C-alpha positions in Angstrom: -0.1 0.2 -0.1 1.3 3.2 -0.7 1.9 6.1 1.9 0.7 9.5 1.9 3.1 12.0 3.5 1.7 14.9 5.3 3.3 17.8 7.0 1.4 20.3 9.0 1.8 23.1 11.2 0.1 26.0 13.0 0.8 29.7 14.2 -1.0 32.3 16.0 0.3 36.0 16.6 -0.4 36.8 20.3 -2.0 33.2 21.4 -4.7 34.4 21.3 -4.6 36.6 18.1 -4.7 36.2 14.3 -3.6 32.7 13.3 -2.8 30.5 10.5 -2.3 27.0 9.5 -0.3 25.2 6.7 -0.2 21.6 5.3 1.5 19.8 2.7 0.2 16.6 1.2 2.4 14.4 -1.0 0.3 11.8 -2.7 2.2 9.4 -5.5 3.4 12.0 -8.0 1.5 14.8 -6.7 2.0 17.6 -4.1 -0.9 19.8 -2.8 -0.3 22.6 -0.2 -3.2 24.1 2.1 -3.4 26.9 4.3 -6.2 29.0 5.9 -6.3 31.5 8.7 -8.5 32.9 11.7 -8.8 36.2 12.9 -8.8 35.2 16.8 -7.5 31.8 17.3 -4.5 30.1 19.4 -1.7 28.2 18.5 -2.9 24.9 19.4 -6.1 25.5 17.7 -4.2 26.2 14.5 -1.9 23.1 14.9 -5.4 20.8 15.2 -6.8 22.5 12.3 -3.8 21.9 10.1 -3.9 18.3 10.9 -7.6 18.1 10.4 -7.6 19.8 7.1 -4.8 17.9 5.7 -6.4 14.3 6.8 -9.9 15.6 5.2 -8.5 16.1 2.0 -7.4 12.6 1.9 -10.1 11.0 3.8 -11.6 8.7 1.0 -8.0 7.6 -0.1 -7.2 4.0 0.6 -3.8 4.5 1.6 -1.7 4.7 4.8 -0.8 8.2 6.0 2.5 9.7 7.8 1.6 12.8 9.3 4.5 14.9 10.4 4.0 17.8 13.1 6.0 19.7 15.6 3.1 20.0 17.8 3.5 17.1 20.8 0.2 18.6 22.0 -1.4 17.1 18.8 0.2 13.8 18.7 -0.2 13.2 22.3 -3.8 14.2 22.1 -4.8 12.0 19.6 -2.8 8.7 20.3 -3.2 8.9 24.2 -5.3 11.5 25.9 -8.5 11.3 23.5 -9.5 8.0 24.7 -9.6 8.7 28.2 -11.4 12.2 27.5 -14.0 10.3 25.9 -14.5 7.8 28.9 -14.8 11.0 31.1 -17.4 12.7 28.7 -14.8 15.0 27.6 -13.5 15.9 31.3 -9.7 16.2 32.3 -8.1 14.5 35.2 -8.5 17.3 37.2 -12.3 17.4 36.2 -12.3 20.4 33.9 -13.8 20.6 30.4 -11.2 19.6 27.5 -10.0 22.9 25.8 -10.6 22.7 22.0 -13.0 19.8 22.3 -14.8 20.9 19.0 -11.5 20.3 17.3 -10.5 17.3 19.1 -13.9 15.5 18.3 -13.4 16.3 14.5 -10.1 15.0 14.5 -11.0 11.8 16.6 -13.9 11.2 14.3 -11.9 11.6 10.9 -9.3 9.0 12.4 -11.6 6.5 13.5 -13.6 6.9 10.1 -10.5 6.3 8.0 -9.2 3.4 10.0 -10.7 1.2 7.4 -9.1 2.8 4.6 -5.5 3.0 6.2 -3.4 3.6 9.1 -2.2 7.2 10.3 1.2 7.3 11.8 2.0 10.4 13.7 5.6 11.7 13.5 7.1 14.3 15.7 9.7 16.3 13.9 11.6 19.5 15.4 10.2 22.9 14.5 12.9 25.5 13.1 15.7 22.8 12.7 15.8 22.8 8.9 13.3 19.9 8.1 12.0 21.2 4.8 8.3 19.7 5.1 8.2 21.4 8.5 10.0 24.8 7.4 7.6 25.0 4.5 4.3 24.3 6.5 5.5 26.8 9.1 6.0 29.6 6.4 2.4 28.9 5.1 1.1 29.0 8.5 2.9 32.3 9.6 1.8 33.9 6.3 -1.7 33.1 6.7 -1.4 34.4 10.2 0.2 37.5 8.9 -2.3 37.9 6.6 0.3 37.8 3.6 -0.3 36.6 0.2 1.3 33.4 -0.5 1.3 31.1 -3.8 0.5 27.6 -2.8 1.6 24.7 -4.7 -0.3 22.1 -6.8 1.4 20.2 -9.3 4.0 17.4 -9.7 6.3 16.3 -7.1 9.2 16.5 -9.6 8.7 20.3 -9.7 8.3 20.7 -6.0 11.4 22.9 -4.7 11.0 21.5 -1.0 12.9 18.3 -0.4 10.1 17.1 1.9 11.4 13.4 1.7 14.5 14.4 3.8 13.4 14.7 7.4 17.1 15.1 8.9 17.5 18.1 11.1 20.0 20.5 10.2 23.0 20.0 13.0 23.6 23.9 13.0 20.0 24.7 13.2 19.3 22.2 16.0 22.4 23.6 18.3 21.1 27.1 17.4 17.5 26.1 19.0 19.0 24.4 22.0 20.9 27.4 22.6 17.6 29.5 22.4 16.0 27.1 24.6 18.6 27.3 27.5 18.7 31.2 27.1 15.0 30.9 27.6 15.4 29.2 30.9 17.8 31.9 32.3 16.3 34.6 34.6 15.9 37.8 32.7 17.9 40.9 33.4 15.6 43.3 31.3 13.7 43.1 28.1 14.2 45.6 25.4 11.9 46.8 22.6 12.3 48.9 19.7 9.2 50.5 18.3 9.4 52.9 15.4 13.1 53.5 16.0 12.7 54.1 19.9 14.5 51.8 22.3 13.0 51.3 25.7 14.1 49.0 28.4 11.5 47.0 30.8 11.5 45.2 33.7 9.1 42.7 33.3 8.0 41.1 30.2 4.4 42.3 30.6 5.4 45.6 30.5 7.6 45.1 27.1 4.4 42.8 25.5 2.1 45.7 26.2 4.5 48.0 24.0 5.0 45.6 20.9 1.7 43.6 20.9 -0.1 44.3 17.8 2.5 46.7 16.2 4.0 45.9 12.9 7.9 46.0 12.5 8.9 46.0 16.0 11.9 44.4 17.6 11.8 42.8 21.2 14.3 40.5 23.2 15.1 39.4 26.6 18.5 40.3 27.9 20.1 38.2 30.6 22.9 40.6 31.7 24.2 44.1 31.2 26.5 42.7 28.7 24.0 41.2 26.8 21.8 44.3 26.8 24.7 46.1 24.9 25.0 43.3 22.6 21.3 43.4 21.6 21.7 47.5 21.2 24.6 46.7 18.9 22.7 44.1 16.9 19.9 46.5 16.5 21.9 49.7 15.8 21.0 51.7 18.7 
């Protein structure tokens, strides 16, 4: 049996805020890109919507599916949590209503209905580590979230410019992301924001977020030391 390869991703600006989702479907000799947006949503809802939309597009195909996503929320939810949620009438272990129940019900129904046609294998891939399928799905999702125009591809696999068969992460990008994660765990010395060429220093993230949220073309970053502050200023040319 042939395998349909899918990559999906979701994005939101603000969480909640404007959001978008992207999907790439490679079936046989053809590739189809899909994308969409919502004006007020969350990242998790967009991740789920991407997976739902991709599976819906091939729901009648009698083939196995390998779906790649960088969302552990989607993978753990559909392969582990959803069974228990159903048993508890869509309540969590903490006896709270399951978030995004409407989308989880859609996804679960699609998966159950499609079981007669083929299996779905859920594969986690690292985000922003150079995996072509994930990078392209992310580009589609973020472009839709920003309201930018992006031409989606639908045509022969031979003419598709993204090497989605290669799921090996870039070593350099993986190290960069690891360093970024390590940095995120360090206590902030300050937060810097640059809006319309004016630099401001903030003590808390809440102050910084209030200044930059919803404003286009801004820059903001956490500084972890006085020296780091100077480095960021230099990078921004201020």
